[in-house]
DOMARKE-420487 format. One record per residue: residue in one letter; x, y, z of N, C-alpha, C in turn. Coordinates in Angstrom, 1 decimal. Example, Ala and Ser with C-alpha at 12.3 -4.5 7.8 and 13.67 -1.06 7.14 Angstrom:
["A",[13.2,-5.7,7.8],[12.3,-4.5,7.8],[13.2,-3.3,7.8]] ["S",[12.8,-2.2,7.1],[13.7,-1.1,7.1],[12.9,0.0,7.9]] 
REM end
This chain:
["M",[24.7,14.6,21.7],[23.4,15.1,21.3],[22.7,15.6,22.5]] ["K",[21.8,16.6,22.3],[21.0,17.1,23.4],[19.9,16.2,23.7]] ["D",[19.6,16.1,25.0],[18.5,15.2,25.4],[17.1,15.9,25.1]] ["G",[16.1,15.1,24.7],[14.8,15.6,24.6],[14.4,16.3,23.3]] ["I",[15.4,16.4,22.4],[15.0,17.0,21.1],[15.0,16.1,19.9]] ["H",[15.4,14.8,20.1],[15.4,13.9,19.0],[14.3,12.8,19.2]] ["P",[13.7,12.4,18.1],[12.7,11.3,18.2],[13.3,10.0,18.6]] ["N",[12.5,9.1,19.2],[12.9,7.8,19.6],[13.2,6.9,18.4]] ["Y",[14.4,6.6,18.2],[14.8,5.7,17.1],[14.9,4.3,17.6]] ["R",[14.0,3.4,17.2],[13.9,2.1,17.7],[13.5,1.1,16.6]] ["E",[13.6,-0.2,17.0],[13.1,-1.3,16.1],[11.6,-1.3,16.0]] ["V",[11.1,-1.4,14.7],[9.7,-1.5,14.5],[9.4,-2.7,13.6]] ["L",[8.2,-3.2,13.6],[7.8,-4.3,12.7],[6.9,-3.7,11.6]] ["I",[7.4,-3.9,10.4],[6.7,-3.4,9.2],[5.8,-4.6,8.7]] ["H",[4.5,-4.4,8.5],[3.6,-5.4,8.0],[3.0,-4.9,6.6]] ["D",[3.4,-5.6,5.5],[2.9,-5.3,4.2],[1.5,-6.1,4.1]] ["L",[0.4,-5.3,4.1],[-0.9,-5.9,4.1],[-1.3,-6.6,2.8]] ["S",[-0.7,-6.2,1.7],[-1.1,-6.8,0.4],[-0.6,-8.2,0.2]] ["C",[0.5,-8.5,0.9],[1.1,-9.9,0.7],[1.4,-10.6,2.0]] ["D",[1.0,-10.0,3.1],[1.2,-10.5,4.5],[2.7,-10.8,4.7]] ["F",[3.5,-9.8,4.4],[5.0,-9.9,4.6],[5.4,-9.1,5.7]] ["K",[6.2,-9.6,6.7],[6.6,-8.8,7.8],[8.1,-8.8,7.9]] ["F",[8.7,-7.6,8.3],[10.1,-7.5,8.6],[10.4,-6.5,9.6]] ["V",[11.5,-6.6,10.3],[11.9,-5.6,11.3],[12.9,-4.7,10.8]] ["T",[12.8,-3.4,11.1],[13.7,-2.4,10.7],[13.7,-1.3,11.8]] ["R",[14.5,-0.3,11.7],[14.6,0.7,12.7],[13.9,2.0,12.1]] ["S",[13.2,2.7,13.0],[12.5,3.9,12.5],[12.1,4.8,13.7]] ["T",[11.7,6.0,13.4],[11.2,6.9,14.4],[9.7,7.1,14.3]] ["V",[9.1,6.4,13.5],[7.6,6.5,13.3],[6.9,6.2,14.6]] ["Q",[5.8,7.0,14.9],[5.0,6.8,16.1],[3.9,5.9,15.8]] ["T",[3.7,4.9,16.6],[2.6,3.9,16.4],[1.8,3.7,17.7]] ["R",[0.6,3.2,17.6],[-0.2,2.9,18.7],[-0.3,1.4,18.9]] ["E",[-0.1,0.6,17.9],[-0.2,-0.8,17.9],[1.1,-1.5,18.2]] ["M",[1.0,-2.7,18.8],[2.2,-3.6,19.1],[1.9,-4.9,18.5]] ["A",[2.9,-5.6,18.1],[2.7,-7.0,17.5],[4.0,-7.8,17.9]] ["E",[3.7,-9.1,17.9],[4.8,-10.0,18.3],[5.4,-10.6,17.0]] ["F",[6.7,-10.7,16.9],[7.4,-11.3,15.7],[8.6,-12.0,16.2]] ["E",[8.7,-13.3,15.9],[9.8,-14.1,16.3],[10.0,-14.0,17.8]] ["G",[9.0,-14.0,18.6],[9.0,-14.1,20.0],[9.3,-12.8,20.7]] ["K",[9.3,-11.7,20.0],[9.6,-10.4,20.6],[8.5,-9.3,20.2]] ["Q",[8.2,-8.4,21.1],[7.2,-7.4,20.9],[7.8,-6.2,20.2]] ["Y",[7.1,-5.7,19.1],[7.6,-4.5,18.4],[6.4,-3.6,18.2]] ["P",[6.7,-2.3,18.0],[5.7,-1.4,17.5],[5.3,-1.8,16.1]] ["L",[4.0,-1.8,15.7],[3.6,-2.2,14.4],[3.3,-1.1,13.5]] ["V",[3.8,-1.2,12.3],[3.6,-0.2,11.2],[2.9,-1.0,10.0]] ["K",[1.7,-0.6,9.7],[1.0,-1.3,8.6],[1.2,-0.5,7.3]] ["I",[1.6,-1.1,6.2],[1.8,-0.4,4.9],[1.1,-1.2,3.8]] ["E",[0.8,-0.6,2.7],[0.1,-1.3,1.6],[1.1,-1.9,0.6]] ["V",[2.3,-1.2,0.4],[3.2,-1.7,-0.6],[4.6,-1.7,0.0]] ["S",[5.3,-2.8,-0.3],[6.7,-2.9,0.1],[7.5,-3.5,-1.1]] ["S",[8.8,-3.7,-0.9],[9.5,-4.3,-2.0],[9.1,-5.7,-2.3]] ["E",[8.4,-6.4,-1.4],[7.8,-7.7,-1.6],[6.6,-7.7,-2.5]] ["S",[5.9,-6.6,-2.6],[4.6,-6.5,-3.4],[4.7,-5.5,-4.5]] ["H",[5.7,-4.6,-4.5],[5.7,-3.6,-5.6],[6.1,-4.2,-6.9]] ["P",[5.3,-3.9,-8.0],[5.6,-4.5,-9.3],[7.0,-4.2,-9.8]] ["F",[7.6,-3.1,-9.5],[9.0,-2.8,-10.0],[9.9,-3.9,-9.5]] ["Y",[9.8,-4.3,-8.2],[10.7,-5.3,-7.6],[10.3,-6.7,-7.9]] ["T",[9.0,-7.0,-8.1],[8.5,-8.4,-8.3],[8.5,-8.8,-9.7]] ["G",[8.4,-7.8,-10.6],[8.2,-8.1,-12.1],[6.8,-8.5,-12.4]] ["K",[5.9,-8.5,-11.5],[4.5,-8.9,-11.8],[3.6,-7.7,-11.6]] ["H",[2.7,-7.5,-12.6],[1.8,-6.4,-12.5],[0.4,-6.9,-12.1]] ["K",[-0.2,-6.2,-11.1],[-1.5,-6.5,-10.7],[-2.5,-5.9,-11.7]] ["I",[-3.5,-6.7,-12.1],[-4.5,-6.2,-13.0],[-5.6,-5.6,-12.3]] ["V",[-5.9,-4.4,-12.5],[-7.0,-3.7,-11.8],[-8.2,-3.7,-12.8]] ["D",[-9.3,-4.1,-12.3],[-10.5,-4.2,-13.1],[-11.2,-2.8,-13.3]] ["T",[-10.7,-2.1,-14.2],[-11.3,-0.8,-14.5],[-12.3,-0.9,-15.7]] ["A",[-12.2,-2.0,-16.5],[-13.1,-2.2,-17.6],[-14.5,-2.3,-17.1]] ["G",[-14.8,-2.9,-16.0],[-16.1,-3.0,-15.5],[-16.7,-1.6,-15.2]] ["R",[-15.9,-0.8,-14.6],[-16.3,0.6,-14.3],[-16.6,1.4,-15.5]] ["V",[-15.7,1.3,-16.5],[-15.8,2.1,-17.7],[-17.1,1.7,-18.4]] ["E",[-17.3,0.4,-18.5],[-18.5,-0.1,-19.2],[-19.8,0.3,-18.5]] ["K",[-19.8,0.3,-17.2],[-20.9,0.7,-16.4],[-21.2,2.2,-16.6]] ["F",[-20.1,3.0,-16.7],[-20.3,4.4,-17.0],[-20.9,4.6,-18.4]] ["R",[-20.3,3.9,-19.4],[-20.8,4.0,-20.8],[-22.3,3.6,-20.9]] ["Q",[-22.7,2.6,-20.2],[-24.1,2.1,-20.2],[-25.0,3.2,-19.6]] ["K",[-24.5,3.8,-18.5],[-25.3,4.8,-17.8],[-25.5,6.1,-18.6]] ["F",[-24.4,6.6,-19.2],[-24.4,7.9,-19.8],[-24.3,7.8,-21.3]] ["G",[-23.9,6.7,-21.9],[-23.7,6.5,-23.3],[-22.8,7.6,-23.9]] ["S",[-23.2,8.1,-25.0],[-22.4,9.2,-25.7],[-23.0,10.6,-25.5]] ["V",[-23.8,10.7,-24.5],[-24.5,12.0,-24.3],[-23.4,13.0,-23.8]] ["G",[-23.3,14.1,-24.5],[-22.3,15.1,-24.2],[-20.9,14.8,-24.6]] ["S",[-20.6,13.7,-25.2],[-19.3,13.3,-25.6],[-18.9,13.9,-26.9]] ["K",[-17.8,14.5,-27.0],[-17.3,15.1,-28.3],[-16.3,14.1,-29.0]] ["T",[-16.0,13.0,-28.4],[-15.1,12.0,-29.0],[-15.8,10.7,-29.3]] ["Q",[-15.3,10.0,-30.2],[-15.9,8.7,-30.6],[-15.5,7.7,-29.6]] ["I",[-16.5,6.8,-29.2],[-16.2,5.8,-28.3],[-15.5,4.6,-29.0]] ["A",[-14.4,4.2,-28.5],[-13.6,3.2,-29.2],[-14.3,1.8,-29.0]] ["Q",[-14.5,1.1,-30.0],[-15.1,-0.3,-29.9],[-14.0,-1.3,-30.2]] ["D",[-13.9,-2.3,-29.3],[-12.9,-3.4,-29.5],[-13.3,-4.4,-30.5]] 
REM end
């Protein structure tokens, strides 16, 4: 391989922020932060979703509270300008 044209392929620490899960893998991603894991320093990559927290892999679905936002919108605007019937539970 030619020198100077390939990115630095090295071990990095991946931190899943949603479930506080960490693992080491190899990557070329550029990071500014470093973190210690199992007594060794690694470049740190923070992510929101990994196989430990993704519903497809865990079988658990997170419930997002959108009902509160929808109700707040309906109270604020009601049926003004709406051409459809508001569904009542």
